[in-house]
C-alpha positions in Angstrom: 90.2 37.7 68.2 88.5 36.0 64.3 85.2 37.0 63.2 83.2 36.0 60.4 79.3 37.7 59.8 77.3 36.3 57.5 79.6 35.4 55.0 78.8 33.7 51.1 81.0 32.8 48.8 79.8 31.3 45.5 82.2 28.9 42.5 80.0 28.4 39.7 76.8 29.4 41.2 77.3 27.1 44.0 77.0 28.5 47.2 80.6 26.8 49.3 79.4 29.2 52.3 76.0 30.2 52.4 75.3 33.0 55.5 78.4 31.6 57.7 78.8 33.1 60.9 81.6 32.0 63.2 83.5 33.7 66.3 87.0 32.9 67.5 88.2 34.4 70.7 91.9 35.5 71.1 94.4 32.3 72.7 91.7 29.8 71.8 92.3 26.5 70.0 89.4 26.1 67.9 88.7 23.1 66.1 86.6 23.2 62.8 84.7 20.3 62.2 82.3 19.2 58.9 82.4 16.0 56.3 83.5 16.8 52.9 82.9 19.9 51.5 81.8 21.7 54.7 83.4 24.6 53.6 86.0 24.2 55.9 89.2 25.0 53.7 87.0 27.6 52.4 86.2 30.0 55.3 89.9 29.1 55.8 91.0 31.2 52.9 89.3 33.8 53.0 90.4 34.4 56.9 93.9 34.3 55.6 92.7 36.7 52.6 93.6 34.3 49.9 89.4 34.4 49.0 87.6 37.6 48.8 84.1 36.8 50.1 80.6 37.6 47.8 79.0 39.4 50.6 79.5 39.3 54.8 82.7 40.2 56.7 85.8 38.7 57.6 87.4 40.4 60.4 90.6 39.8 62.5 91.1 42.2 65.1 88.4 44.5 63.7 90.1 45.0 60.6 89.3 43.2 57.0 91.4 40.1 55.8 91.4 40.6 52.6 94.1 42.2 50.8 95.6 44.1 54.0 99.0 43.0 54.8 98.5 44.6 58.6 96.6 41.9 59.0 98.4 38.6 57.3 101.6 40.0 59.0 99.9 38.8 62.3 98.6 35.4 60.4 100.5 32.0 59.8 99.3 29.9 57.7 99.8 25.6 56.9 97.3 24.3 54.0 96.7 20.8 53.6 98.0 21.3 50.4 101.7 22.7 50.8 103.9 25.3 48.3 106.8 26.8 48.5 109.2 28.5 45.8 110.5 25.5 43.2 113.8 25.1 45.1 113.3 26.8 47.9 114.8 24.6 50.5 113.8 25.3 54.4 116.7 27.6 55.0 115.9 29.7 52.4 112.2 29.8 53.2 113.2 30.9 56.5 115.2 34.2 54.8 112.0 34.8 53.0 110.0 34.7 56.3 111.9 37.0 58.1 112.1 40.2 55.3 108.0 39.2 55.5 107.2 38.6 59.5 108.3 41.2 61.6 108.3 39.2 64.7 110.5 36.1 63.1 112.5 34.9 65.2 115.8 33.6 64.0 117.3 32.4 67.2 114.3 30.1 67.8 114.9 28.4 64.2 118.2 27.5 65.5 116.6 26.1 68.6 113.6 24.5 67.0 116.4 22.6 64.4 117.0 19.8 66.7 113.5 18.9 67.3 112.9 18.9 63.5 116.5 17.4 63.3 115.4 15.2 60.8 114.3 17.6 58.5 117.7 18.2 55.5 117.1 22.5 55.8 119.7 23.0 52.8 117.6 20.1 50.6 114.4 21.5 48.6 111.2 21.3 50.3 109.3 19.8 48.1 112.4 17.0 47.8 111.4 16.2 51.0 108.9 13.4 51.9 105.1 14.4 52.7 106.0 14.3 56.5 109.2 16.1 56.5 107.6 18.5 54.4 104.8 18.9 57.1 107.8 19.3 60.2 109.4 22.1 57.8 106.0 24.0 57.5 105.7 23.7 61.1 109.3 24.8 61.6 108.8 27.8 59.8 105.6 28.6 61.0 106.6 28.6 64.7 109.5 31.0 64.3 107.2 33.7 62.5 106.0 33.7 66.2 102.0 34.6 64.6 99.6 36.1 66.6 97.0 33.9 64.8 97.9 30.0 63.6 95.8 29.0 60.6 96.1 25.0 60.3 94.3 23.0 57.1 94.7 19.1 58.1 97.8 20.4 60.0 99.7 16.8 61.5 98.5 14.4 58.4 101.7 12.7 57.4 103.2 13.0 60.9 104.4 10.0 62.9 102.4 9.9 66.2 106.0 10.9 68.3 106.1 14.1 66.0 102.2 14.7 66.1 102.7 14.7 70.2 105.5 17.1 69.5 103.9 19.7 67.6 100.6 19.7 69.4 102.6 20.8 72.7 104.6 23.4 71.1 101.6 24.6 69.8 99.9 24.4 73.4 103.0 26.7 74.4 103.0 29.2 72.5 99.1 29.3 73.5 99.7 29.5 77.2 102.8 31.6 76.8 102.4 34.3 74.0 98.7 33.7 73.5 98.3 32.3 70.4 95.4 32.0 68.6 95.0 28.9 66.3 92.5 28.0 64.3 92.7 24.1 62.9 90.5 22.2 61.0 90.9 18.7 60.7 89.1 15.0 60.3 91.0 14.0 63.3 88.0 14.4 66.0 89.8 12.2 68.5 93.4 14.4 68.6 91.1 18.0 68.6 89.1 16.8 71.3 92.5 16.6 73.4 93.5 19.9 72.4 90.9 22.5 71.7 88.9 23.9 73.7 86.0 25.7 71.4 84.4 24.1 68.6 82.2 25.0 65.7 80.5 22.2 63.5 80.0 23.2 60.2 77.5 21.1 57.6 77.2 23.0 53.9 78.4 26.4 54.2 77.1 27.2 57.5 77.9 26.4 61.2 75.1 24.7 63.2 76.6 24.6 65.9 79.8 26.6 68.0 80.3 26.2 71.5 83.2 25.4 73.9 84.2 21.7 74.4 83.2 21.5 77.6 79.6 23.1 76.8 79.4 20.8 74.0 80.4 17.7 76.4 77.6 19.0 79.1 74.3 19.3 76.2 74.5 15.6 75.3 74.6 12.2 77.4 74.3 8.9 76.1 72.1 7.0 78.3 72.0 2.9 79.1 69.0 2.0 80.4 67.4 -1.0 81.7 63.6 -0.7 82.0 61.1 -2.7 84.1 60.0 -4.1 81.0 62.1 -5.1 77.7 60.5 -2.5 75.5 61.2 1.0 76.1 58.5 2.8 77.8 56.9 5.8 76.1 59.1 8.9 76.7 58.2 12.8 78.0 57.1 14.2 74.1 59.3 17.4 75.4 62.4 15.3 75.8 64.7 15.5 72.8 66.0 11.6 72.1 67.9 11.8 69.1 68.7 8.4 68.9 67.8 5.2 70.3 69.3 1.6 69.5 69.0 -2.0 71.3 71.4 -5.1 72.7 69.3 -7.0 74.3 67.1 -5.4 77.5 70.0 -2.5 77.3 68.2 0.7 75.7 70.8 3.2 75.0 69.6 6.4 74.1 71.2 9.8 73.1 69.8 13.1 74.6 69.9 16.6 74.4 70.9 18.1 78.1 72.6 17.7 80.7 73.3 14.3 82.5 72.2 15.4 86.2 68.8 16.6 84.3 68.1 13.5 82.0 68.8 11.1 84.5 66.1 12.4 86.7 63.5 12.3 84.3 64.5 8.8 83.6 64.5 7.8 87.5 60.6 8.2 87.4 60.4 5.0 85.3 62.6 2.7 88.0 65.0 2.0 86.0 66.7 -1.7 87.1 70.2 -0.2 85.7 70.7 3.3 84.3 74.5 4.6 83.7 75.5 8.1 82.1 78.1 8.0 79.2 79.9 11.0 77.9 79.9 11.5 74.6 83.3 11.7 72.7 83.6 14.8 70.1 83.1 12.3 67.3 79.3 11.0 68.4 78.9 14.8 69.1 79.5 15.4 65.3 77.4 12.8 63.7 74.5 13.5 66.1 74.6 17.3 66.3 74.6 16.8 62.1 71.3 15.2 62.4 72.3 12.6 60.5 71.6 14.4 56.9 73.8 13.2 55.2 74.9 10.5 56.6 73.5 6.4 57.2 76.1 6.3 60.4 74.4 7.0 64.0 74.4 3.6 64.8 78.5 3.1 64.7 79.6 5.0 67.6 77.0 3.2 70.1 
């Protein structure tokens, strides 16, 4: 389990993390989402022990993450900006990782060679294309058999077939090995297919942290045609996050369960009413509250 408790980190007075708290359960695929500058990469660097927090706690299985070799051998990281030794090939880095990670699986390295067959393992990684570098990173990381895998924009640069292959390998490790995966990505559609927990960040804090199913059950998109063209006065305790209209059809984004919201709107005897699930992208936009964006209507 990863526990981040009231963590503060400032860079030249700027609060990159401002009392951030989050919990990643063991064996979960946890998606970290947020706008640019929200603090996603910063918190990942704290969890992997690269940064030391100004205050607060970063615990991995109950132990402090920073400068703790016992934690570092459990965690494998694929950052957004990959770095390997100059002139080191994939084969060279495999030998290096084998000396660092006690669970490094040489047999798996040879087996995964068939999947990442387009990667020239003897060629320096820095001379490979961006997509090939990412494949090499996953090849090496998966062979470490980490207890925790931390990914920052992990599939950026991979073609659709390789994306599907990589996610399949990751989910197989979660199921069979109990691997915990913490992933930050702007591709919300992709996260929706693989994550079971989601944390939404804004301005260095976690605004919302729930299972994906709970998130989807707590917001609903209602398309309603009322008896009159105008929107009736709705109950003041109904939390309507957004209203738009096309012709006679009103689209309401309402916080609450679909059945509860449907029952409350039924008292107005609508001509037509339909409850639609929201995507993770829509949930992200509405949970942020539009505080920094004028983009709410783009998802309707």
